[in-house]
N, C-alpha and C positions, 0 to 999 in steps of 0.2 A: 484833684480832690472832688468828691461828690457830696452834694448836700442831701439831707434826709427828706423823706416825703411825709405829708400829712394826708389824712383821709377823713371825709365826712359821710355820714349816713342819714338817710331820711326815708320817707314813705316807700311802700311796696317795692323796695329795692334799696341797695346801698350805693352811695355815691362816694367814690374814693378820689382824693385829690393829691397830686404830686406838688410838692413845694420845696423851696430852698429851706428857709428856717420856718418851722411850723409855729406860727404865732410867736408868743414870747418864750415858749419853752422848748422849741425845736432846736436841735443842735446844728452847728455849722456843718458837720460832716456825718454822713451815715455809712461811709466806708469803714471797714474794720481798721482800727487805729494801728499804725506801725510806728510807735514813737521811738525816738532815739534817746537812750538813757546814758548819762555820764558814767565813765569808769569809776569804780570805787575800790581802789587797790587796798588790800590789807583788811577788808571787812568781810566777815563771813555771815551768812544768813542763818538764823536758827529758828526753829519752830518747836513748840512743845509736842511731846508724844501724843497727848490728848487731842491737840488740834490736828495733828497729822492723821490720827485715827478717824476723827470726825470727817475730814476731807476725803479720806479714802472710802468712807462709807456713804458719802453723799451721792444721790442719784445722778446719773448722767443726763444732761439736758437733751431734749428731743431735737433741738435745732440751735443754731447760733444766731443770737439777736445782736444787731449792731447798735448797742446802747451807748449813751454818752456817760460813761463812768466818771469822767473828769468833772462833769457838771454835778453829778450826784455827790462826789467827794467834796466839792466846793461848798455845798449848802445842804447837808442832810437834814438840818433842823426844819426847814420849810417843807421838805418832802415828808417828814414825820407828821407834820400838821395836816398836809394834804391827805395822807393815808387815814388819819383820824377822822377828818371830815367826810371821807368817802366810805368809812367803815371797812377799810382794807387791812388785812393782817400782815402785810409786807413789812419788812424791817430795813428802811433806808440806811440806818446807822450801821447795820451789819454789812450791807453792800459796800458802804464807804470804807469800812475797816478791811473787808476782803480785798478791795481794790488797792488799798495801801500796802497790804501784804503782798499782793501780786506784783506791784511795782518794785518793792524791796527785793523780792525773790528774783525778779527779772534782772535787776541790777547785779545781784550776786552771780547769776548765770552769765551775764555779760563779762563780769570780771574774770571768772574762771575760764571763759572761752578765750579772753585776751591772753591770760597766762598760758593757756594751752598752745595758742598760736605762737607766742613768743618762745615757748619751749621747743616747738617744732622747728622754728627758724634757727635756733641755736644748734639743733642736731644736724643742720646742713653744713656746718663748719667741719674742718678737719679736727677730729677729736681722738683722744686716747681711749683705750678700752674702758677704763674706770669712769672717765668723764661721760662717755656715751651710755654706760650702764646706769649711771646716776640720772641722766636725763630721761632715759627710758622709764625708770621707776617713777619719776615725777610725772611723766606723760600718762602712765597708767593711773596714778592717783588722781590726776586732774580729770581724766576721762570718766572715772567712777564718780567723782564729785559732780561733774556736769550731768551725767545721766541721772543721778539722784535728784538734782535740782530741776531738771526738765520733767521728771516724773511728778514731782510736787507741783510744778507749774501747771501741768495738765489737770491734776486734781483740783488745784486752786481755781483755775479758770472755769472748770465745770461747776464748782460751788458758786462762783461769782455769777455765772450765767443763770443757774437755777434761782438764786436769790434775786438777781436783777430782773428776771422775767416776771417775777411776782409783783413788781411795782406797777401801780395803776398809772394812767395818764395824768397829767396836770389837770387842773380844773379852771375853767374860765372865770375870771374875777366877777363877772356879772351873774354867775349861776347861784341860785339860792343855796344856803348851807343848811343841811338837815336831811331827814329821811322822809318817809311817806307823810304827806300832808303839808310839806314845806314848799311844794311847787308854787310857782308864780303864774298867775293868769295874765297872759299877754294880750289876748283878744277873744271875743265871742262873736261868732258869725251866725246870723239867722236867729229864729226864735223857736221854742219847742212847739210842734204842731198840736192843734187842738182837735179832739175827736168827739162826735156827738153820740158815740156808741161804746159799749164795753170793749176794752182792748184785749187782744189775744197775743201771747208771746210767740216767738218764731216756731217753737216746738208745736204748739197748738195749730198754728197756721199751716205748717208743713204737713201735719197729719190730716187736716181738713182738706187740703188741696193735693195730697199725695205727691209731695215734692221731695221728701227725704225718707229713706228707709234705714232707720237706726238698727232695727232688729236684724236685718240681713247683714249689715255691716259688722255687727257684733258676732254673728254666727260665723262669718267667713274669715274675719281678720281679728276679732276681739273687741272688747269694750272701747268706746270712743272712736270707732271707725264708722263709716256711713256710706250710703249711696245717694248721690244727688240724682234726681229724676225730673223728667218733663221740663217745665219752665225753669226749675232751679239749675239744672245742668246747662241749659242755654244761657241763663243769666250769668253764671260764673264765666263762661267763655266771652260773653259780651263785655263784662267788666274788665277782664284781662285785655281785650282788644281796645277798649276805650282808654285804659291807662297807658297802654303801649303807644297808641296814636298820639296822646298828649306828650309823651316822652320823646317820640321820634320828631314831633314838630318842634320840640325844644332842643334838638340836636343830639339826642342820645342814640347810640347804636344798639339795636335790640339783639339779645342773645337768648337762646334756649340752653340752659346750663345743665351740667351733669348732676344727677341726684346723689351719686356716690363720690366722696372726696377723701383723699388720703388724710390719715389722722393728724400728721404733723402740720398740715395746712390749717386744720381747725385750731390747733394750738398756736400757730403763728398769728391767727386772727384774734386771739384772746379768749377762745373757748376751751373748756376743760372736758374732753370726752372721757377721761378716765377718773374723774372726780366721783366721790361716793354718791352725790345727789345730782349727777349729770342729767341734762335734758337730751343727750345725744344717744342715738342708736348706733351701736358698733357691730360690724360684721366680724365675727370671731375668726381669728387666724388670718385675716386678709389685710389688716392694717388700713381698712376703709371704714368710713362712717357715712350714714345717711345725712344729707345736708339739712340743717334746720332752717336755713335761709339761703337765698341765692347770693347773698353778700359774700359767702365764703368762696364759692367757685369764681365769682367775679373778681374778688381780691386776689385770688391765686392766678388769675389769667396772666398777669405780668410779673409774677414772682421771679426774682433773680434777674430782672431786666433793667437795662439802662435806656430810658426814653430821651428823645430830643425835646428841648424846651418848646419848639414850635408845634409839638403834638398836644400840648397841654392848654387848657384843661381837656382831659379825656373823659367823655361822658358815656357811661355804659348802662344799659338797661338789661335786666334779666327776668325771665319767667321761670319759676322753679316750683317743684313740689317740696313742701317743708315737712320734715318729720321730727317730732319731739315726744319724749317720754312723758312729759308733764307730770314728773314725779311730785307727789304731794297734792295734786289737784283734786279737789272734792267739793261737794256742796253745790249750792245754787249757781255759784260763779262758773262751774264747769258743766252746766246743764246743756243738753242739745249740742249745738255747733260751737260752743265755747270750750276752750282747753282741749281740743281734739288732738289726736296723734298725727294727723296728716291734713294739710290744706295747701292751697295754691297762693302764691304771693308774687307780686311784681316788685322788683327791686331797682332802685336807681343808685348808681355808684359813680363817683367822680374822682379822678386822679388829677391833682392840680398843684401849683406851687404854693408855698406857705402864704405868700402875699395875696393870693387869690382866694384862700380858703374861707375866710369869714363872709365875704360877699357871696360866694357860691353856696354856703350854708343857708343864707337867707333866700337865695334863689330857689333852692330845693323846697324850702318851707312854702314859698309863694306858689310853687307848682302844686303842692299838696292842697293848699287852701283853695286855689282855683278849681282843682278837680272836684273837691268835695262840695264846694259852693255850687258848682254847676250841676251836681246831682241833687241839689235842693236839701242837703242835710243841715241840721243845726248842730254846731260843734264849737269847741273851745280849743285854743292853742295854749299850751303850758310850757314854761321854762322849767325843766326838771332839776330837782335839787341834787346836791353832791352825793348823797347817799343812794341815789337811784340811777346813777350814770353807768354802772358797770365799769370794768377795767379799761376798755378802749376809748370811751367817749370823753372828749374835752368839754363839750357842751351838747345838750340834747333837748330837742323840742318834741313834745308828744301832742298828737291831735286826738281828742276824745269827743265822740259823737253822742248825742242824746238818743237813748234807746227806749222808745215808749213802752214796749212790752215789759221791760225790766224796771222802768221808772228811775233810771239812773244813766250816768255817762259811762262809756266804755272806750278804751283805746282802740283806734282803727289804723293808726299810722305813727311813725316817728321819724325824726330827721336828726342825725348826729354828725358832729365834726370830730373826727378821731385824730386830727393832726397827723403826726408822723408815727403814732403808736404802732400801727399795723405795718407800715412801710419799713420800719427798722427791723421788724421781725420777718417780713417777707423779702427783704433786701431789694426793694424797688427804688430806683434812683432816676434822676434826669440830669442831662448834661446841658450846660449853657456857657456861652462865652462871657468871661468877666475878667477884666484886667489882663487880658492876654492868656488867661488860663481857663480851666473848666471846673465848674462845681455842679452839684446836683443833689436833689432831695425831693421827696414826694409827700404830699398831704392827702389824706383820704377823707371823703365825705360820703354820706349815704342816706338813702331814704327807703321806706318800704310801705307797701299797701297790701294788706291781706284781703283776699277776695273769696 
């Protein structure tokens, strides 16, 4: 048996963690369940024609997620409340109902399969022509029944996967409940700098010092693209090197990640490249997307892998170009280098056991705090509310720095504990000796710094 994995994310990089049971909501097993169901002789499974038509028309899932449907079926009510607090449109009660239908249909298929095997065994005896013909007729009928049941099982499992994959992660009990404005201040570091002269924002400074060419970027690539020049180009490289040095010193393995990633890897990580308001650039006809964060290629690095427990925690660092459509971005919040279509980011990603995940989440946060404090920034650390977590995060910390030119705080980093949400979708597991057997599961954590 294998246990599922959890993942955490934080500053300029994502940190994924492998774990056995991811905090209190990780399931004991992330391997695809192969349950044994009792025979149910004399019972036929029936489904309304409307329900059958609905299942036949349901979209096929892009991948198979190893979700804990038994846990969903045991307590859909608490999951409904979790979806409400997070503003998610998923329907845990429908998932539980579909799983019940799946089990019932699987029992019916098992019964027909047993009858068919018994019928085949009877045909091995010495029989008269009439007796053999009767058994052949029964065999044909049972074969047709089984094929019909198996076809409905395939459709039902597809619907179960589609609905189950829409469910968000559980929420940490200490996370504030609410939407924007409900975040909790955990700490404030430094004080806002005082200046004895009128302030200029970064756009004015860039123009005065010839550091950024927005006009050429727009001409060559379109609006919200730019060229960094002179000291600005050197500063970006210096910040990347500074962040990587800090991560390598903390035991992270540096990676230069691919900018293009397969579409299904995006979906397994909890992103929606085909949604109407997607932030993802897709390459038409290629099944590829431009990465919006190095978290995605780092998470996919160990997709479908079984790691050994002594490899964990596995600390990964990635430097990647990030591409985002920024659909709907407008106004002063998107001026200059804010809400651009391309930027560079350093990502920290940790794979760990569930038992390690909360401590490693705090470790990621301290790495961020140390980095930004060392740069002399004034910033605050926020515990983000349930409505601002996104589907994968169990808990998320944001770091917002004071921006004198804007006269307000702005996010510069985040650190998330995603428990086993992504690991179950990416099929990442670990193996450990326990009671003479083997179990495994991964937790993911991550952090990111935009530079």
